[in-house]
N, CA, C and O atoms as CSV, one atom per row, in Angstrom:
chain,resi,resn,atom,element,x,y,z
A,1,UNK,N,N,-29.980,43.448,-65.563
A,1,UNK,CA,C,-29.319,44.329,-64.606
A,1,UNK,C,C,-29.124,43.575,-63.298
A,1,UNK,O,O,-30.012,42.850,-62.849
A,2,UNK,N,N,-27.980,43.749,-62.706
A,2,UNK,CA,C,-27.670,43.124,-61.421
A,2,UNK,C,C,-28.403,43.876,-60.319
A,2,UNK,O,O,-28.038,45.000,-59.978
A,3,UNK,N,N,-29.429,43.258,-59.771
A,3,UNK,CA,C,-30.247,43.915,-58.754
A,3,UNK,C,C,-29.713,43.699,-57.345
A,3,UNK,O,O,-30.404,44.012,-56.376
A,4,UNK,N,N,-28.511,43.177,-57.211
A,4,UNK,CA,C,-27.970,42.889,-55.884
A,4,UNK,C,C,-26.993,43.956,-55.404
A,4,UNK,O,O,-26.257,43.721,-54.445
A,5,UNK,N,N,-26.967,45.096,-56.033
A,5,UNK,CA,C,-26.042,46.153,-55.626
A,5,UNK,C,C,-26.487,46.732,-54.282
A,5,UNK,O,O,-27.645,47.111,-54.105
A,6,UNK,N,N,-25.554,46.790,-53.354
A,6,UNK,CA,C,-25.808,47.417,-52.060
A,6,UNK,C,C,-25.343,48.867,-52.153
A,6,UNK,O,O,-24.153,49.153,-52.017
A,7,UNK,N,N,-26.282,49.777,-52.384
A,7,UNK,CA,C,-25.939,51.174,-52.605
A,7,UNK,C,C,-25.371,51.854,-51.360
A,7,UNK,O,O,-24.812,52.946,-51.463
A,8,UNK,N,N,-25.500,51.245,-50.212
A,8,UNK,CA,C,-24.935,51.820,-48.989
A,8,UNK,C,C,-23.492,51.377,-48.758
A,8,UNK,O,O,-22.837,51.835,-47.822
A,9,UNK,N,N,-23.007,50.490,-49.610
A,9,UNK,CA,C,-21.669,49.942,-49.404
A,9,UNK,C,C,-21.007,49.670,-50.754
A,9,UNK,O,O,-20.753,48.516,-51.102
A,10,UNK,N,N,-20.729,50.727,-51.510
A,10,UNK,CA,C,-20.129,50.578,-52.826
A,10,UNK,C,C,-18.609,50.555,-52.722
A,10,UNK,O,O,-18.028,51.237,-51.877
A,11,UNK,N,N,-17.978,49.779,-53.570
A,11,UNK,CA,C,-16.518,49.760,-53.629
A,11,UNK,C,C,-15.977,51.027,-54.274
A,11,UNK,O,O,-14.898,51.508,-53.930
A,12,UNK,N,N,-16.747,51.554,-55.213
A,12,UNK,CA,C,-16.365,52.770,-55.918
A,12,UNK,C,C,-17.604,53.382,-56.541
A,12,UNK,O,O,-18.655,52.741,-56.564
A,13,UNK,N,N,-17.511,54.611,-57.049
A,13,UNK,CA,C,-18.688,55.251,-57.645
A,13,UNK,C,C,-19.241,54.444,-58.821
A,13,UNK,O,O,-18.535,53.644,-59.435
A,14,UNK,N,N,-20.505,54.674,-59.113
A,14,UNK,CA,C,-21.180,54.005,-60.238
A,14,UNK,C,C,-21.826,55.066,-61.113
A,14,UNK,O,O,-22.467,55.993,-60.619
A,15,UNK,N,N,-21.648,54.914,-62.425
A,15,UNK,CA,C,-22.347,55.741,-63.395
A,15,UNK,C,C,-23.440,54.893,-64.011
A,15,UNK,O,O,-23.168,53.939,-64.739
A,16,UNK,N,N,-24.690,55.252,-63.711
A,16,UNK,CA,C,-25.842,54.551,-64.265
A,16,UNK,C,C,-26.302,55.271,-65.519
A,16,UNK,O,O,-26.516,56.483,-65.504
A,17,UNK,N,N,-26.452,54.529,-66.599
A,17,UNK,CA,C,-26.957,55.097,-67.841
A,17,UNK,C,C,-28.324,54.477,-68.128
A,17,UNK,O,O,-28.423,53.307,-68.497
A,18,UNK,N,N,-29.369,55.276,-67.953
A,18,UNK,CA,C,-30.728,54.824,-68.227
A,18,UNK,C,C,-31.026,55.059,-69.702
A,18,UNK,O,O,-30.774,56.138,-70.236
A,19,UNK,N,N,-31.568,54.028,-70.351
A,19,UNK,CA,C,-31.809,54.093,-71.788
A,19,UNK,C,C,-33.016,53.232,-72.156
A,19,UNK,O,O,-33.549,52.491,-71.330
A,20,UNK,N,N,-33.429,53.351,-73.416
A,20,UNK,CA,C,-34.447,52.471,-73.982
A,20,UNK,C,C,-33.986,52.089,-75.386
A,20,UNK,O,O,-33.370,52.891,-76.088
A,21,UNK,N,N,-34.287,50.870,-75.782
A,21,UNK,CA,C,-33.868,50.393,-77.100
A,21,UNK,C,C,-34.460,51.226,-78.235
A,21,UNK,O,O,-33.827,51.381,-79.279
A,22,UNK,N,N,-35.656,51.759,-78.046
A,22,UNK,CA,C,-36.351,52.516,-79.084
A,22,UNK,C,C,-35.948,53.992,-79.131
A,22,UNK,O,O,-36.451,54.735,-79.973
A,23,UNK,N,N,-35.072,54.420,-78.263
A,23,UNK,CA,C,-34.717,55.833,-78.080
A,23,UNK,C,C,-33.469,56.201,-78.896
A,23,UNK,O,O,-32.369,55.741,-78.588
A,24,UNK,N,N,-33.641,57.031,-79.937
A,24,UNK,CA,C,-32.503,57.458,-80.767
A,24,UNK,C,C,-31.471,58.265,-79.973
A,24,UNK,O,O,-30.276,58.006,-80.117
A,25,UNK,N,N,-31.880,59.234,-79.137
A,25,UNK,CA,C,-30.882,59.943,-78.338
A,25,UNK,C,C,-30.104,59.017,-77.391
A,25,UNK,O,O,-28.947,59.283,-77.067
A,26,UNK,N,N,-30.739,57.947,-76.960
A,26,UNK,CA,C,-30.052,56.982,-76.090
A,26,UNK,C,C,-28.907,56.306,-76.842
A,26,UNK,O,O,-27.842,56.068,-76.273
A,27,UNK,N,N,-29.124,56.002,-78.107
A,27,UNK,CA,C,-28.059,55.399,-78.906
A,27,UNK,C,C,-26.901,56.390,-79.064
A,27,UNK,O,O,-25.732,56.003,-79.028
A,28,UNK,N,N,-27.237,57.656,-79.239
A,28,UNK,CA,C,-26.201,58.687,-79.317
A,28,UNK,C,C,-25.427,58.748,-78.007
A,28,UNK,O,O,-24.197,58.804,-78.010
A,29,UNK,N,N,-26.152,58.738,-76.878
A,29,UNK,CA,C,-25.501,58.799,-75.567
A,29,UNK,C,C,-24.612,57.590,-75.343
A,29,UNK,O,O,-23.527,57.719,-74.777
A,30,UNK,N,N,-25.053,56.419,-75.776
A,30,UNK,CA,C,-24.237,55.219,-75.636
A,30,UNK,C,C,-22.935,55.366,-76.416
A,30,UNK,O,O,-21.876,54.955,-75.941
A,31,UNK,N,N,-23.009,55.949,-77.604
A,31,UNK,CA,C,-21.801,56.201,-78.381
A,31,UNK,C,C,-20.848,57.141,-77.664
A,31,UNK,O,O,-19.634,56.936,-77.688
A,32,UNK,N,N,-21.391,58.173,-77.024
A,32,UNK,CA,C,-20.575,59.122,-76.259
A,32,UNK,C,C,-19.886,58.401,-75.101
A,32,UNK,O,O,-18.679,58.540,-74.906
A,33,UNK,N,N,-20.653,57.636,-74.339
A,33,UNK,CA,C,-20.090,56.918,-73.184
A,33,UNK,C,C,-19.051,55.900,-73.644
A,33,UNK,O,O,-18.002,55.760,-73.015
A,34,UNK,N,N,-19.333,55.190,-74.731
A,34,UNK,CA,C,-18.364,54.217,-75.237
A,34,UNK,C,C,-17.062,54.897,-75.666
A,34,UNK,O,O,-15.980,54.328,-75.521
A,35,UNK,N,N,-17.175,56.111,-76.193
A,35,UNK,CA,C,-15.999,56.868,-76.639
A,35,UNK,C,C,-15.070,57.210,-75.472
A,35,UNK,O,O,-13.851,57.226,-75.639
A,36,UNK,N,N,-15.630,57.482,-74.302
A,36,UNK,CA,C,-14.810,57.860,-73.137
A,36,UNK,C,C,-14.660,56.724,-72.123
A,36,UNK,O,O,-14.042,56.900,-71.073
A,37,UNK,N,N,-15.217,55.584,-72.437
A,37,UNK,CA,C,-15.233,54.464,-71.493
A,37,UNK,C,C,-13.843,54.125,-70.964
A,37,UNK,O,O,-13.671,53.929,-69.761
A,38,UNK,N,N,-12.864,54.056,-71.839
A,38,UNK,CA,C,-11.505,53.710,-71.407
A,38,UNK,C,C,-10.942,54.759,-70.447
A,38,UNK,O,O,-10.127,54.438,-69.582
A,39,UNK,N,N,-11.373,56.003,-70.599
A,39,UNK,CA,C,-10.880,57.078,-69.740
A,39,UNK,C,C,-11.527,57.086,-68.356
A,39,UNK,O,O,-10.912,57.538,-67.390
A,40,UNK,N,N,-12.755,56.592,-68.251
A,40,UNK,CA,C,-13.474,56.717,-66.979
A,40,UNK,C,C,-13.650,55.417,-66.210
A,40,UNK,O,O,-13.913,55.448,-65.008
A,41,UNK,N,N,-13.511,54.274,-66.878
A,41,UNK,CA,C,-13.800,53.019,-66.176
A,41,UNK,C,C,-12.778,52.693,-65.094
A,41,UNK,O,O,-13.009,51.807,-64.272
A,42,UNK,N,N,-11.662,53.393,-65.088
A,42,UNK,CA,C,-10.693,53.258,-64.006
A,42,UNK,C,C,-11.238,53.874,-62.713
A,42,UNK,O,O,-10.818,53.498,-61.618
A,43,UNK,N,N,-12.168,54.814,-62.841
A,43,UNK,CA,C,-12.669,55.587,-61.702
A,43,UNK,C,C,-14.082,55.210,-61.267
A,43,UNK,O,O,-14.442,55.396,-60.105
A,44,UNK,N,N,-14.884,54.684,-62.188
A,44,UNK,CA,C,-16.277,54.354,-61.881
A,44,UNK,C,C,-16.665,53.033,-62.532
A,44,UNK,O,O,-16.078,52.612,-63.528
A,45,UNK,N,N,-17.664,52.396,-61.944
A,45,UNK,CA,C,-18.313,51.269,-62.604
A,45,UNK,C,C,-19.402,51.822,-63.506
A,45,UNK,O,O,-20.105,52.759,-63.127
A,46,UNK,N,N,-19.546,51.261,-64.676
A,46,UNK,CA,C,-20.581,51.685,-65.615
A,46,UNK,C,C,-21.685,50.642,-65.635
A,46,UNK,O,O,-21.417,49.445,-65.745
A,47,UNK,N,N,-22.927,51.097,-65.529
A,47,UNK,CA,C,-24.075,50.191,-65.581
A,47,UNK,C,C,-25.123,50.755,-66.534
A,47,UNK,O,O,-25.511,51.919,-66.433
A,48,UNK,N,N,-25.570,49.920,-67.451
A,48,UNK,CA,C,-26.658,50.279,-68.355
A,48,UNK,C,C,-27.963,49.800,-67.713
A,48,UNK,O,O,-28.047,48.667,-67.239
A,49,UNK,N,N,-28.971,50.663,-67.700
A,49,UNK,CA,C,-30.259,50.323,-67.096
A,49,UNK,C,C,-31.339,50.547,-68.147
A,49,UNK,O,O,-31.568,51.675,-68.583
A,50,UNK,N,N,-31.993,49.476,-68.545
A,50,UNK,CA,C,-33.018,49.538,-69.588
A,50,UNK,C,C,-34.349,50.005,-68.993
A,50,UNK,O,O,-34.882,49.388,-68.071
A,51,UNK,N,N,-34.862,51.081,-69.525
A,51,UNK,CA,C,-36.113,51.689,-69.062
A,51,UNK,C,C,-37.274,50.695,-69.068
A,51,UNK,O,O,-38.105,50.701,-68.160
A,52,UNK,N,N,-37.328,49.855,-70.079
A,52,UNK,CA,C,-38.455,48.938,-70.240
A,52,UNK,C,C,-38.301,47.634,-69.463
A,52,UNK,O,O,-39.295,46.953,-69.208
A,53,UNK,N,N,-37.094,47.277,-69.088
A,53,UNK,CA,C,-36.861,45.993,-68.423
A,53,UNK,C,C,-36.548,46.117,-66.937
A,53,UNK,O,O,-36.813,45.193,-66.168
A,54,UNK,N,N,-35.998,47.230,-66.538
A,54,UNK,CA,C,-35.555,47.401,-65.151
A,54,UNK,C,C,-36.440,48.410,-64.425
A,54,UNK,O,O,-35.960,49.435,-63.941
A,55,UNK,N,N,-37.726,48.113,-64.355
A,55,UNK,CA,C,-38.715,49.053,-63.827
A,55,UNK,C,C,-38.441,49.465,-62.384
A,55,UNK,O,O,-38.671,50.618,-62.020
A,56,UNK,N,N,-37.957,48.547,-61.563
A,56,UNK,CA,C,-37.716,48.921,-60.158
A,56,UNK,C,C,-36.594,49.952,-60.054
A,56,UNK,O,O,-36.631,50.811,-59.174
A,57,UNK,N,N,-35.602,49.883,-60.933
A,57,UNK,CA,C,-34.530,50.880,-60.954
A,57,UNK,C,C,-35.066,52.215,-61.447
A,57,UNK,O,O,-34.706,53.271,-60.925
A,58,UNK,N,N,-35.922,52.160,-62.448
A,58,UNK,CA,C,-36.528,53.376,-62.990
A,58,UNK,C,C,-37.332,54.088,-61.900
A,58,UNK,O,O,-37.259,55.310,-61.772
A,59,UNK,N,N,-38.080,53.342,-61.133
A,59,UNK,CA,C,-38.863,53.927,-60.047
A,59,UNK,C,C,-37.964,54.405,-58.906
A,59,UNK,O,O,-38.195,55.470,-58.333
A,60,UNK,N,N,-36.956,53.627,-58.583
A,60,UNK,CA,C,-36.031,53.984,-57.488
A,60,UNK,C,C,-35.361,55.340,-57.732
A,60,UNK,O,O,-35.177,56.128,-56.804
A,61,UNK,N,N,-35.002,55.598,-58.987
A,61,UNK,CA,C,-34.284,56.823,-59.316
A,61,UNK,C,C,-35.158,57.870,-60.001
A,61,UNK,O,O,-34.643,58.857,-60.527
A,62,UNK,N,N,-36.471,57.665,-60.000
A,62,UNK,CA,C,-37.434,58.644,-60.544
A,62,UNK,C,C,-37.082,59.068,-61.969
A,62,UNK,O,O,-37.018,60.258,-62.280
A,63,UNK,N,N,-36.858,58.082,-62.821
A,63,UNK,CA,C,-36.511,58.372,-64.212
A,63,UNK,C,C,-37.784,58.706,-64.976
A,63,UNK,O,O,-38.721,57.909,-65.021
A,64,UNK,N,N,-37.807,59.892,-65.577
A,64,UNK,CA,C,-38.975,60.350,-66.327
A,64,UNK,C,C,-38.670,60.553,-67.805
A,64,UNK,O,O,-39.582,60.686,-68.621
A,65,UNK,N,N,-37.384,60.575,-68.144
A,65,UNK,CA,C,-36.997,60.685,-69.551
A,65,UNK,C,C,-35.643,60.008,-69.738
A,65,UNK,O,O,-34.855,59.868,-68.803
A,66,UNK,N,N,-35.406,59.599,-70.964
A,66,UNK,CA,C,-34.126,58.980,-71.303
A,66,UNK,C,C,-33.572,59.679,-72.533
A,66,UNK,O,O,-34.334,60.193,-73.352
A,67,UNK,N,N,-32.260,59.703,-72.668
A,67,UNK,CA,C,-31.273,59.141,-71.763
A,67,UNK,C,C,-31.108,59.979,-70.499
A,67,UNK,O,O,-31.265,61.200,-70.514
A,68,UNK,N,N,-30.790,59.295,-69.415
A,68,UNK,CA,C,-30.458,59.951,-68.157
A,68,UNK,C,C,-29.221,59.271,-67.589
A,68,UNK,O,O,-29.126,58.044,-67.556
A,69,UNK,N,N,-28.281,60.088,-67.144
A,69,UNK,CA,C,-27.091,59.594,-66.464
A,69,UNK,C,C,-27.186,59.977,-64.995
A,69,UNK,O,O,-27.549,61.105,-64.661
A,70,UNK,N,N,-26.857,59.032,-64.118
A,70,UNK,CA,C,-26.805,59.295,-62.688
A,70,UNK,C,C,-25.478,58.772,-62.172
A,70,UNK,O,O,-25.141,57.603,-62.360
A,71,UNK,N,N,-24.733,59.646,-61.524
A,71,UNK,CA,C,-23.446,59.285,-60.944
A,71,UNK,C,C,-23.605,59.210,-59.434
A,71,UNK,O,O,-23.950,60.195,-58.782
A,72,UNK,N,N,-23.348,58.030,-58.889
A,72,UNK,CA,C,-23.450,57.804,-57.448
A,72,UNK,C,C,-22.059,57.782,-56.835
A,72,UNK,O,O,-21.136,57.185,-57.391
A,73,UNK,N,N,-21.913,58.433,-55.689
A,73,UNK,CA,C,-20.635,58.370,-54.983
A,73,UNK,C,C,-20.536,57.039,-54.234
A,73,UNK,O,O,-21.459,56.226,-54.288
A,74,UNK,N,N,-19.428,56.818,-53.542
A,74,UNK,CA,C,-19.220,55.542,-52.847
A,74,UNK,C,C,-20.251,55.291,-51.751
A,74,UNK,O,O,-20.500,54.144,-51.379
A,75,UNK,N,N,-20.845,56.354,-51.239
A,75,UNK,CA,C,-21.860,56.196,-50.197
A,75,UNK,C,C,-23.233,55.873,-50.790
A,75,UNK,O,O,-24.194,55.663,-50.051
A,76,UNK,N,N,-23.326,55.832,-52.125
A,76,UNK,CA,C,-24.587,55.519,-52.781
A,76,UNK,C,C,-25.489,56.717,-52.961
A,76,UNK,O,O,-26.651,56.567,-53.336
A,77,UNK,N,N,-24.971,57.914,-52.697
A,77,UNK,CA,C,-25.747,59.144,-52.871
A,77,UNK,C,C,-25.582,59.658,-54.296
A,77,UNK,O,O,-24.533,59.475,-54.914
A,78,UNK,N,N,-26.626,60.302,-54.809
A,78,UNK,CA,C,-26.537,60.882,-56.141
A,78,UNK,C,C,-25.614,62.100,-56.077
A,78,UNK,O,O,-25.897,63.071,-55.375
A,79,UNK,N,N,-24.521,62.035,-56.810
A,79,UNK,CA,C,-23.567,63.134,-56.876
A,79,UNK,C,C,-23.915,64.064,-58.038
A,79,UNK,O,O,-23.764,65.282,-57.942
A,80,UNK,N,N,-24.390,63.460,-59.149
A,80,UNK,CA,C,-24.699,64.233,-60.346
A,80,UNK,C,C,-25.754,63.483,-61.144
A,80,UNK,O,O,-25.772,62.253,-61.187
A,81,UNK,N,N,-26.626,64.253,-61.770
A,81,UNK,CA,C,-27.698,63.677,-62.578
A,81,UNK,C,C,-27.907,64.578,-63.787
A,81,UNK,O,O,-27.915,65.803,-63.667
A,82,UNK,N,N,-28.078,63.958,-64.960
A,82,UNK,CA,C,-28.255,64.726,-66.188
A,82,UNK,C,C,-29.149,63.945,-67.141
A,82,UNK,O,O,-28.927,62.759,-67.384
A,83,UNK,N,N,-30.164,64.623,-67.679
A,83,UNK,CA,C,-31.013,64.020,-68.701
A,83,UNK,C,C,-30.692,64.638,-70.045
A,83,UNK,O,O,-30.219,65.771,-70.125
A,84,UNK,N,N,-30.953,63.886,-71.098
A,84,UNK,CA,C,-30.621,64.335,-72.447
A,84,UNK,C,C,-29.220,63.870,-72.819
A,84,UNK,O,O,-28.477,63.359,-71.981
A,85,UNK,N,N,-28.875,64.053,-74.078
A,85,UNK,CA,C,-27.543,63.663,-74.525
A,85,UNK,C,C,-26.521,64.601,-73.887
A,85,UNK,O,O,-26.603,65.820,-74.033
A,86,UNK,N,N,-25.573,64.020,-73.188
A,86,UNK,CA,C,-24.594,64.771,-72.414
A,86,UNK,C,C,-23.238,64.696,-73.096
A,86,UNK,O,O,-22.802,63.609,-73.476
A,87,UNK,N,N,-22.562,65.824,-73.258
A,87,UNK,CA,C,-21.250,65.808,-73.904
A,87,UNK,C,C,-20.205,65.064,-73.071
A,87,UNK,O,O,-20.280,65.051,-71.842
A,88,UNK,N,N,-19.247,64.456,-73.734
A,88,UNK,CA,C,-18.251,63.654,-73.015
A,88,UNK,C,C,-17.451,64.464,-72.002
A,88,UNK,O,O,-17.098,63.947,-70.942
A,89,UNK,N,N,-17.162,65.722,-72.311
A,89,UNK,CA,C,-16.372,66.547,-71.394
A,89,UNK,C,C,-17.072,66.714,-70.049
A,89,UNK,O,O,-16.426,66.716,-69.002
A,90,UNK,N,N,-18.390,66.852,-70.084
A,90,UNK,CA,C,-19.155,67.022,-68.849
A,90,UNK,C,C,-19.158,65.735,-68.022
A,90,UNK,O,O,-19.021,65.774,-66.799
A,91,UNK,N,N,-19.314,64.610,-68.690
A,91,UNK,CA,C,-19.295,63.325,-67.983
A,91,UNK,C,C,-17.946,63.124,-67.307
A,91,UNK,O,O,-17.883,62.780,-66.127
A,92,UNK,N,N,-16.874,63.337,-68.051
A,92,UNK,CA,C,-15.521,63.161,-67.504
A,92,UNK,C,C,-15.298,64.112,-66.334
A,92,UNK,O,O,-14.703,63.722,-65.330
A,93,UNK,N,N,-15.762,65.341,-66.447
A,93,UNK,CA,C,-15.607,66.337,-65.371
A,93,UNK,C,C,-16.185,65.816,-64.059
A,93,UNK,O,O,-15.522,65.855,-63.023
A,94,UNK,N,N,-17.421,65.328,-64.107
A,94,UNK,CA,C,-18.068,64.866,-62.877
A,94,UNK,C,C,-17.488,63.544,-62.377
A,94,UNK,O,O,-17.400,63.332,-61.168
A,95,UNK,N,N,-17.097,62.668,-63.270
A,95,UNK,CA,C,-16.448,61.424,-62.853
A,95,UNK,C,C,-15.150,61.737,-62.117
A,95,UNK,O,O,-14.856,61.127,-61.088
A,96,UNK,N,N,-14.376,62.678,-62.635
A,96,UNK,CA,C,-13.115,63.047,-61.975
A,96,UNK,C,C,-13.381,63.708,-60.624
A,96,UNK,O,O,-12.657,63.455,-59.661
A,97,UNK,N,N,-14.397,64.540,-60.542
A,97,UNK,CA,C,-14.735,65.191,-59.271
A,97,UNK,C,C,-15.108,64.168,-58.205
A,97,UNK,O,O,-14.599,64.221,-57.085
A,98,UNK,N,N,-15.989,63.242,-58.548
A,98,UNK,CA,C,-16.423,62.261,-57.548
A,98,UNK,C,C,-15.266,61.322,-57.196
A,98,UNK,O,O,-15.180,60.849,-56.062
A,99,UNK,N,N,-14.385,61.050,-58.149
A,99,UNK,CA,C,-13.221,60.232,-57.891
A,99,UNK,C,C,-12.276,60.920,-56.911
A,99,UNK,O,O,-11.747,60.281,-56.001
A,100,UNK,N,N,-12.067,62.207,-57.094
A,100,UNK,CA,C,-11.203,62.979,-56.192
A,100,UNK,C,C,-11.783,63.023,-54.785
A,100,UNK,O,O,-11.042,62.941,-53.805
A,101,UNK,N,N,-13.092,63.152,-54.678
A,101,UNK,CA,C,-13.735,63.156,-53.362
A,101,UNK,C,C,-13.485,61.830,-52.637
A,101,UNK,O,O,-13.282,61.807,-51.423
A,102,UNK,N,N,-13.503,60.750,-53.380
A,102,UNK,CA,C,-13.321,59.439,-52.756
A,102,UNK,C,C,-11.894,59.235,-52.269
A,102,UNK,O,O,-11.677,58.488,-51.316
A,103,UNK,N,N,-10.918,59.878,-52.896
A,103,UNK,CA,C,-9.548,59.725,-52.425
A,103,UNK,C,C,-9.290,60.548,-51.163
A,103,UNK,O,O,-8.377,60.252,-50.392
A,104,UNK,N,N,-10.110,61.589,-50.962
A,104,UNK,CA,C,-9.981,62.441,-49.771
A,104,UNK,C,C,-10.565,61.760,-48.548
A,104,UNK,O,O,-10.050,61.914,-47.440
A,105,UNK,N,N,-11.634,61.011,-48.744
A,105,UNK,CA,C,-12.372,60.408,-47.623
A,105,UNK,C,C,-11.580,59.349,-46.913
A,105,UNK,O,O,-12.067,58.753,-45.953
């Protein structure tokens, strides 16, 4: 994971996907995100964060279960957070909302 991200100065929103290699629901969530990736990567950066390898990120965002998705706005604030396998429609909904907010600012 690229640990040099300046969360106070993002070029665009980021969708963080926290996962673990041993987690079956995480594999399902990855499939969901991959299915909509072409639709959302125009609006957000996607980052995979491994629960077992990226401990400082896990602590920074208080991750207690996986899979967890966290959508950060351009200011680096958490706009939306969801644990468990999340349907693609919900992910797209929040990505579009945060994208629209950024065009207004």
